[in-house]
C-alpha positions as CSV (number, residue, x, y, z in Angstrom):
1,M,3.8,13.3,-8.0
2,S,3.3,16.8,-8.6
3,A,6.5,19.3,-7.5
4,A,4.2,21.3,-5.2
5,V,3.3,18.1,-2.9
6,R,5.9,17.2,-0.5
7,E,6.1,13.4,0.8
8,L,7.5,13.6,4.4
9,G,7.2,9.7,4.9
10,N,4.9,7.8,7.4
11,G,1.9,8.6,5.0
12,V,2.2,12.7,5.7
13,Y,2.3,14.7,2.7
14,Q,2.7,18.8,2.4
15,L,0.3,20.1,0.1
16,P,0.3,23.7,-1.5
17,T,-2.2,26.6,-0.9
18,D,-3.8,29.3,-3.0
19,Y,-2.6,31.5,0.5
20,P,0.5,33.1,-1.5
21,E,-1.8,34.3,-4.4
22,V,-4.2,35.6,-2.1
23,C,-2.8,36.6,0.9
24,N,1.2,37.2,-0.3
25,A,2.1,34.5,2.2
26,P,3.4,30.9,2.5
27,L,0.9,28.4,3.3
28,W,0.4,24.8,3.8
29,T,-1.7,22.0,4.6
30,Y,-0.5,18.5,6.0
31,L,-2.2,15.2,4.5
32,V,-1.6,12.2,7.1
33,A,-3.3,9.1,5.4
34,D,-3.7,5.8,7.4
35,G,-4.6,3.0,4.7
36,D,-7.5,4.8,2.3
37,R,-8.5,7.4,4.4
38,F,-6.8,10.5,5.3
39,A,-6.9,13.7,7.7
40,L,-6.1,17.2,6.5
41,I,-4.5,19.9,9.1
42,D,-5.5,23.4,8.6
43,P,-7.0,23.1,4.9
44,G,-6.5,26.6,4.0
45,I,-8.8,29.1,2.6
46,T,-12.6,29.3,1.3
47,S,-10.8,28.7,-2.2
48,T,-8.3,26.4,-1.4
49,L,-10.2,23.5,-2.1
50,A,-10.7,24.0,-5.5
51,A,-7.6,26.0,-6.3
52,T,-5.2,23.4,-5.2
53,L,-6.3,20.7,-3.3
54,T,-8.5,19.0,-6.1
55,E,-5.1,18.6,-8.4
56,A,-2.4,18.0,-4.8
57,I,-4.8,15.5,-3.2
58,P,-4.6,13.1,-6.3
59,A,-0.2,13.6,-6.7
60,A,-0.6,12.5,-3.2
61,G,-2.4,8.7,-4.4
62,F,-6.1,9.9,-2.9
63,G,-9.0,11.2,-4.0
64,T,-11.1,14.3,-2.2
65,G,-13.9,11.6,-1.6
66,Q,-11.8,9.8,0.7
67,A,-10.9,13.0,3.5
68,D,-11.9,11.4,6.9
69,L,-10.9,14.6,9.0
70,L,-10.3,18.4,8.7
71,L,-8.5,19.3,12.0
72,A,-7.8,23.0,13.0
73,T,-5.3,24.1,15.1
74,H,-7.0,27.9,15.6
75,G,-10.2,29.7,14.3
76,H,-8.0,32.2,12.3
77,P,-9.3,31.8,8.4
78,D,-6.1,30.7,7.0
79,H,-6.2,27.7,8.9
80,S,-10.0,27.2,9.8
81,G,-11.5,29.0,6.3
82,G,-11.4,26.0,4.0
83,Q,-13.4,23.8,6.6
84,G,-16.6,24.2,5.4
85,S,-15.7,23.9,1.6
86,W,-15.4,19.9,2.3
87,R,-19.3,19.1,3.4
88,A,-20.3,18.6,-0.9
89,A,-16.5,17.4,-1.9
90,A,-16.7,14.8,1.2
91,P,-19.9,14.5,3.0
92,G,-18.6,12.1,5.3
93,A,-15.5,14.1,7.1
94,R,-15.1,15.3,10.7
95,I,-14.8,18.7,10.9
96,A,-12.7,19.3,14.0
97,A,-11.7,22.3,16.2
98,P,-10.1,23.4,19.5
99,L,-13.1,24.3,22.0
100,E,-12.0,27.9,22.7
101,D,-12.2,28.6,19.1
102,A,-15.4,26.9,17.7
103,A,-17.1,29.5,17.7
104,W,-14.5,31.9,15.6
105,V,-14.5,29.2,13.2
106,E,-18.4,28.5,13.1
107,S,-19.0,32.4,13.0
108,F,-16.7,35.1,11.3
109,D,-19.0,37.6,12.9
110,K,-17.9,36.6,16.4
111,Q,-13.8,36.5,14.9
112,W,-14.3,40.1,13.6
113,T,-15.7,41.6,17.1
114,R,-13.3,39.7,19.1
115,F,-10.1,40.1,16.8
116,W,-10.4,41.9,13.8
117,D,-12.2,44.8,15.0
118,D,-10.6,45.2,18.3
119,Y,-8.1,47.8,17.9
120,P,-10.1,50.9,19.0
121,G,-8.0,54.2,18.0
122,V,-4.8,52.2,16.7
123,M,-5.9,50.3,13.5
124,D,-9.1,50.2,11.8
125,L,-9.8,47.3,9.6
126,R,-13.4,47.9,8.8
127,D,-12.7,48.0,5.1
128,T,-11.0,44.7,4.5
129,R,-14.3,42.9,6.5
130,D,-15.6,41.8,3.2
131,F,-12.3,40.5,2.4
132,L,-11.6,38.4,5.3
133,A,-15.1,37.4,5.4
134,G,-14.4,36.0,2.1
135,L,-11.8,33.7,3.3
136,C,-13.7,31.4,5.5
137,V,-17.8,32.0,4.5
138,P,-19.8,30.3,4.4
139,E,-18.5,29.2,7.9
140,P,-18.7,25.2,9.0
141,R,-20.6,23.3,11.8
142,V,-17.7,21.9,14.6
143,D,-18.7,18.1,14.7
144,L,-15.8,17.5,16.8
145,L,-14.9,20.0,19.9
146,L,-10.9,19.1,20.9
147,R,-9.1,19.4,24.2
148,D,-5.9,19.2,25.5
149,G,-4.6,15.3,26.0
150,D,-7.5,14.1,23.4
151,T,-6.8,12.0,20.9
152,V,-8.8,12.5,17.6
153,A,-8.2,9.2,15.1
154,V,-7.9,9.0,11.1
155,G,-8.7,5.2,10.7
156,A,-6.5,3.4,13.0
157,R,-4.2,6.4,13.3
158,E,-4.4,8.4,16.7
159,L,-3.1,12.2,16.7
160,T,-2.7,13.7,20.4
161,V,-4.4,17.1,20.7
162,I,-1.8,19.2,22.4
163,E,-3.1,22.7,23.9
164,T,-0.5,25.8,23.2
165,R,-2.5,28.9,23.1
166,G,-1.0,32.4,23.1
167,H,-2.1,32.8,19.1
168,T,-5.2,32.5,20.0
169,W,-7.2,31.4,22.9
170,G,-7.4,28.0,22.5
171,H,-5.0,26.7,19.7
172,C,-3.3,23.6,19.5
173,A,-1.0,21.7,18.2
174,F,-1.2,17.5,16.9
175,F,1.4,15.2,17.6
176,D,1.2,11.8,15.5
177,P,3.0,9.4,17.6
178,A,3.4,6.8,14.9
179,G,5.1,8.7,12.6
180,G,6.9,11.2,14.7
181,A,5.5,14.5,13.3
182,L,4.1,17.7,15.4
183,F,1.5,19.9,13.8
184,T,2.1,23.5,15.4
185,G,0.1,25.6,13.0
186,D,1.0,29.4,14.2
187,A,2.5,28.5,17.5
188,V,6.0,28.4,16.2
189,Q,6.7,31.2,14.3
190,G,10.3,32.4,15.3
191,H,10.7,35.9,14.4
192,G,8.7,36.3,12.1
193,V,7.2,34.8,8.2
194,P,8.7,36.7,5.2
195,S,5.9,37.6,2.7
196,C,6.1,35.7,-0.8
197,D,7.1,38.7,-2.5
198,G,9.9,39.2,0.1
199,Q,8.8,43.2,0.6
200,S,7.5,42.6,4.2
201,V,7.4,39.8,7.3
202,F,4.8,38.6,9.0
203,A,5.4,39.0,12.5
204,P,4.9,36.7,15.2
205,L,1.4,37.0,16.9
206,Y,0.1,36.2,19.8
207,L,-2.5,37.3,22.5
208,D,-0.9,36.8,25.7
209,V,2.9,36.8,26.2
210,A,2.7,33.9,29.1
211,E,0.3,31.3,26.9
212,A,2.9,31.8,24.2
213,R,5.7,30.6,26.4
214,W,4.0,28.3,28.0
215,G,2.8,27.0,24.8
216,L,6.3,26.4,22.8
217,R,7.9,24.9,26.3
218,R,5.3,22.3,25.7
219,L,6.5,21.7,22.1
220,L,9.7,21.6,23.2
221,E,8.8,18.4,25.3
222,V,7.7,16.7,22.5
223,P,9.7,13.4,21.4
224,F,8.7,15.0,17.4
225,E,11.0,14.1,14.6
226,L,9.7,16.3,12.1
227,L,8.2,20.2,13.1
228,C,5.5,21.0,11.0
229,P,4.6,24.6,10.9
230,A,1.9,26.0,8.7
231,H,3.5,28.7,7.3
232,V,7.4,27.8,7.2
233,P,8.1,23.9,5.2
234,A,8.4,21.0,7.4
235,M,12.0,20.8,8.9
236,P,13.9,17.8,11.0
237,R,13.9,17.6,14.7
238,A,17.2,19.6,14.9
239,E,16.0,22.3,13.0
240,G,12.3,22.3,14.5
241,V,14.0,22.6,18.1
242,A,15.9,25.6,17.1
243,F,12.8,27.2,15.4
244,L,11.2,26.6,18.9
245,Q,14.1,28.3,20.6
246,D,13.8,31.2,18.0
247,S,10.5,32.2,18.6
248,L,11.0,32.0,22.8
249,A,13.7,34.3,21.9
250,F,11.3,36.6,20.0
251,I,9.1,36.9,22.9
252,D,12.2,37.9,25.0
253,Q,13.7,40.5,22.9
254,A,9.9,42.2,22.4
255,D,9.4,41.7,26.5
256,Q,12.8,43.6,26.8
257,I,11.7,46.5,23.9
258,A,8.4,47.0,25.7
259,R,10.4,47.3,29.5
260,E,13.0,49.6,28.0
261,M,10.1,51.7,26.5
262,A,8.0,51.8,29.0
263,A,11.0,53.4,31.0
264,D,11.8,56.1,28.2
265,R,8.3,57.2,28.2
266,A,8.1,57.7,31.6
267,P,6.3,59.6,32.8
268,A,4.4,60.0,29.1
269,P,2.3,57.0,28.3
270,L,3.4,54.3,25.9
271,L,1.0,54.4,23.2
272,T,0.2,50.5,21.8
273,R,1.0,52.2,18.2
274,E,4.5,53.2,19.3
275,L,5.0,49.4,20.7
276,A,3.9,47.6,17.6
277,A,5.8,50.3,15.1
278,R,9.1,49.4,17.3
279,L,8.3,45.5,16.7
280,G,7.5,46.2,13.3
281,E,10.7,47.8,12.5
282,T,12.4,44.9,14.6
283,T,10.6,42.2,12.6
284,G,11.3,43.8,9.1
285,T,7.0,44.7,9.0
286,T,6.1,46.8,6.2
287,P,4.2,49.1,7.4
288,P,5.4,48.6,11.1
289,V,1.9,49.1,12.7
290,S,-0.1,45.6,11.4
291,P,-2.2,43.4,12.8
292,Q,0.2,41.4,14.2
293,T,2.6,44.1,15.7
294,V,-0.5,45.3,17.1
295,A,-1.9,42.2,18.5
296,T,1.4,41.1,19.9
297,A,2.3,44.9,21.5
298,R,-1.2,45.5,23.1
299,A,-0.5,41.3,24.9
300,H,3.4,43.1,26.2
301,L,1.9,46.0,27.4
302,Y,-1.0,43.7,29.7
303,D,2.0,42.0,30.3
304,L,3.7,45.0,32.2
305,A,0.3,46.2,33.5
306,R,-0.4,42.9,35.6
307,E,3.1,43.3,37.1
308,G,2.3,46.9,37.9
309,L,4.7,48.6,35.7
310,L,2.1,50.5,33.9
311,E,-1.6,51.3,34.8
312,A,-4.3,50.5,32.9
313,A,-4.0,53.2,30.0
314,W,-0.3,52.5,29.9
315,V,0.5,55.3,32.3
316,P,4.0,54.3,33.9
317,S,2.9,54.1,37.6
318,R,4.7,56.1,39.8
């Protein structure tokens, strides 16, 4: 078996992707097998099948034509972008995605408008639009819309859908009761993920503070034996619980930073860019203002606004 393919036991394999070369970030996809059929969880970007999986899947003992199910934890290109490229390799494979994120999976234009191009006055990503679209176009048609509590099967092996939200509006994790593996996508991010070259950190990204906390607490209740995040190697339960707790600790830290900055700025406004920069400095993100830190900063500003501590323009209330 290829050294890049990691057998995790109970028919679960961690497979490499080309995302480190394309975007300087670690990323794995997970193969879950039952008999001669398998599911792939978060199958990378458009190029991943040809770049790594055509060799990694045979190294795990399967052929690409044995794919039965292609699951995305959420609609970002690095998790769902590779689904469409499987239509020719495994025409019978079903494409599945969370209900709330399916529109992003099926239309990069909708995702662009709702996420990447949604930070006016703070960050302008228009120069990267074609590059981002190239990670996930052509888009697939989603066959299975996943809701919280659903089960989806590969062969006789069932995976339970656990809605976690926060990172996106529909983010889901998948639990495999037969093997004890919990596939968490980007719900569990700790204090960020170091870039492959070690020069930066991809800061935790979430769109809603309360839902990000809620999702992590839900995952802590799952009786998993193996935690399988997308951007961090799989880890046993004790390390997984610690990683979940570290992810919650980051949210608390970011919340404290936001509250302190809002108080310090009064009566002047607290700008999204300022909070994003502070969060980036805290995590080691270079440059500090990034898509991740801007999204997370705005989530905390909206949270303070809902409490009445800031007005809509982020001017401290008096």
